[in-house]
C-alpha positions in Angstrom: -17.4 -3.1 98.8 -15.7 -5.5 96.3 -15.6 -4.0 92.8 -16.1 -6.3 89.8 -15.3 -5.1 86.3 -17.6 -6.8 83.8 -16.4 -6.6 80.2 -19.0 -8.0 77.9 -20.5 -6.4 74.8 -23.6 -8.5 74.5 -26.4 -6.8 76.6 -28.3 -10.1 76.7 -25.4 -11.5 78.8 -24.1 -8.3 80.4 -27.3 -6.9 81.9 -28.6 -10.0 83.8 -25.0 -10.9 84.9 -24.5 -7.4 86.3 -27.8 -7.7 88.2 -26.8 -11.0 89.6 -23.4 -9.7 90.7 -25.1 -6.7 92.4 -27.5 -9.0 94.2 -24.3 -10.8 95.6 -23.2 -7.5 97.1 -20.6 -6.5 94.5 -20.2 -3.0 93.0 -20.3 -3.6 89.2 -18.4 -1.6 86.6 -19.8 -2.6 83.1 -17.9 -2.0 79.9 -18.7 -3.2 76.4 -15.2 -2.6 74.9 -11.6 -3.5 75.7 -10.5 0.1 75.6 -13.2 1.0 78.1 -12.1 -1.8 80.3 -8.5 -0.8 80.3 -9.5 2.8 81.4 -10.9 1.5 84.7 -9.1 -1.8 85.2 -7.0 -0.3 88.0 -10.1 0.3 90.1 -11.3 -3.3 90.0 -10.9 -6.1 92.5 -11.8 -8.7 89.9 -12.3 -8.7 86.1 -14.9 -10.8 84.2 -13.6 -10.6 80.7 -15.3 -11.7 77.4 -12.8 -12.7 74.7 -15.0 -11.6 71.8 -15.0 -7.8 72.2 -15.7 -5.5 69.3 -12.5 -3.4 69.4 -9.7 -5.3 71.1 -9.4 -9.1 71.5 -10.0 -10.1 75.2 -6.7 -11.9 75.3 -4.9 -8.6 74.5 -6.9 -6.9 77.2 -5.7 -9.5 79.7 -2.1 -9.2 78.5 -2.2 -5.4 78.9 -3.6 -5.6 82.4 -0.8 -7.9 83.4 1.8 -5.8 81.5 0.7 -2.8 83.5 1.6 -4.7 86.7 -1.9 -5.5 88.0 -2.4 -8.8 89.7 -6.2 -8.4 89.7 -7.8 -11.9 89.2 -9.3 -12.3 85.7 -12.1 -14.6 84.9 -12.5 -15.2 81.2 -15.8 -15.7 79.4 -15.4 -17.5 76.1 -17.5 -19.2 73.5 -14.2 -20.6 72.1 -14.3 -24.1 73.4 -11.0 -25.0 71.6 -8.5 -26.1 74.1 -5.7 -24.1 72.5 -7.6 -20.9 73.0 -8.2 -21.7 76.7 -4.5 -22.4 77.3 -3.5 -19.2 75.5 -6.1 -17.3 77.6 -4.5 -18.6 80.8 -1.0 -17.8 79.4 -2.2 -14.3 78.7 -2.8 -13.8 82.4 -6.3 -15.1 83.0 -6.8 -16.9 86.3 -9.8 -19.0 85.3 -12.4 -19.4 82.6 -16.0 -20.2 82.0 -17.3 -21.3 78.6 -20.6 -20.0 77.1 -23.3 -20.8 77.7 -22.6 -20.9 81.4 -24.5 -21.7 84.5 -24.9 -18.5 86.7 -24.3 -20.5 89.9 -21.0 -21.8 88.6 -19.8 -18.4 87.5 -20.7 -16.8 90.8 -18.9 -19.6 92.7 -15.8 -19.1 90.6 -15.9 -15.4 91.3 -16.1 -16.1 95.0 -13.2 -18.6 94.8 -11.0 -16.2 92.9 -11.7 -13.4 95.5 -11.0 -15.8 98.3 -7.7 -16.9 96.7 -6.3 -13.3 96.7 -7.9 -12.2 99.9 -10.1 -9.7 98.2 -13.3 -10.9 99.9 -13.8 -11.6 103.5 -15.4 -15.0 103.9 -16.3 -17.2 106.8 -15.5 -20.8 106.1 -16.4 -21.9 109.6 -19.7 -23.3 108.1 -20.3 -24.4 104.5 -23.8 -25.2 103.3 -25.4 -26.5 100.1 -28.8 -28.1 99.9 -29.3 -30.0 103.3 -25.6 -30.7 103.7 -23.6 -28.7 106.2 -19.9 -28.7 107.1 -18.7 -27.2 110.4 -15.1 -26.7 109.5 -13.9 -25.6 113.0 -15.5 -28.6 114.8 -14.6 -31.0 111.9 -18.2 -32.3 111.7 -20.5 -32.8 108.7 -24.3 -33.1 108.7 -27.0 -34.1 106.2 -30.1 -32.5 107.6 -30.0 -33.3 111.3 -28.0 -36.5 110.8 -24.3 -36.4 111.4 -22.2 -38.0 108.7 -19.5 -40.3 109.8 -16.6 -39.4 107.5 -12.9 -40.2 107.3 -10.5 -37.4 107.4 -10.1 -37.5 103.6 -13.8 -37.8 103.0 -14.3 -34.7 105.2 -11.7 -32.7 103.3 -13.2 -33.7 100.0 -16.6 -32.7 101.0 -15.3 -29.4 102.4 -13.6 -28.4 99.1 -16.7 -29.4 97.1 -19.0 -27.5 99.3 -16.7 -24.5 99.4 -17.1 -24.1 95.6 -20.7 -25.5 95.4 -22.3 -24.9 92.0 -18.9 -24.8 90.3 -16.8 -27.6 88.7 -13.9 -28.5 90.9 -11.2 -30.0 88.7 -9.6 -33.3 89.5 -6.2 -31.7 89.8 -7.5 -29.2 92.3 -9.0 -31.9 94.5 -5.8 -34.0 94.3 -3.7 -31.0 95.3 -6.0 -29.7 98.1 -7.1 -33.0 99.7 -4.1 -35.2 99.2 -1.3 -32.7 98.4 -0.5 -34.9 95.5 1.0 -34.2 92.1 -2.1 -33.7 90.0 -0.4 -35.5 87.1 -0.5 -38.7 89.1 -3.2 -41.3 89.3 -6.6 -40.1 90.4 -8.0 -43.6 91.2 -7.9 -42.7 94.9 -10.1 -39.7 94.2 -12.6 -41.8 92.4 -12.8 -44.2 95.3 -13.3 -41.5 97.8 -16.0 -39.8 95.7 -17.8 -43.2 95.5 -17.5 -43.6 99.3 -18.7 -40.0 99.9 -21.7 -40.5 97.6 -22.6 -43.7 99.4 -22.6 -41.9 102.8 -24.8 -39.2 101.3 -27.2 -41.7 99.8 -26.3 -40.4 96.3 -26.5 -42.2 93.0 -23.8 -41.6 90.5 -26.2 -42.4 87.7 -28.8 -40.0 88.9 -27.0 -37.6 91.3 -28.7 -35.3 93.7 -25.5 -34.0 95.3 -22.3 -34.8 93.4 -22.3 -34.6 89.7 -19.4 -35.9 87.5 -18.3 -33.5 84.8 -16.5 -35.7 82.3 -13.0 -34.7 81.5 -12.9 -32.0 84.2 -13.9 -33.0 87.7 -16.9 -32.9 90.1 -19.6 -30.4 91.0 -21.6 -30.3 94.3 -25.1 -29.2 93.2 -26.6 -26.2 94.9 -30.1 -27.5 94.2 -31.5 -30.9 93.3 -30.8 -31.9 89.7 
């Protein structure tokens, strides 16, 4: 069983999050201090780490885990929306971050994505489903309900990546890299065009999205339920 170390000192956040992780099939180790987290970090397959801990700053916990030689993925929880803090957090060894308040579906999707990335969780990507949209990866076919969607190769890949991380924001840079193999620093006009075409084929409205929501300054999210 995949073991998740949850490091959060606020019971109002820690307790429901621990229950949600357990429902997903993870074994949860809960700690409310940085020192407690470091004592058991070696036993974890993934760490969810709050930055505002009562004893040690979360960034120092992340740095210590990395200094000890562990490559365990670290997902940071932070109320610090300041971009410098986020960059410093990633420099400290964090793999991803979620800002508070967070959507539970997004956090769980990011956990799954991190575990897939390191091979810590066995997943079957042969079929990806969110709402009434389904992608058969092996057969290279996509369906909306019983209707097969007629997608170009790039539209299919775009939908596949969005569905793979449904409920979470997929950053523009990630989409450019995974779908086009492009330098994410380049123009993303092509991405915007393909998102528009994909929305049209799904019957989606950018102004009132059911499937694909735009998250300004970040990327796009495929909704797991109607918004």
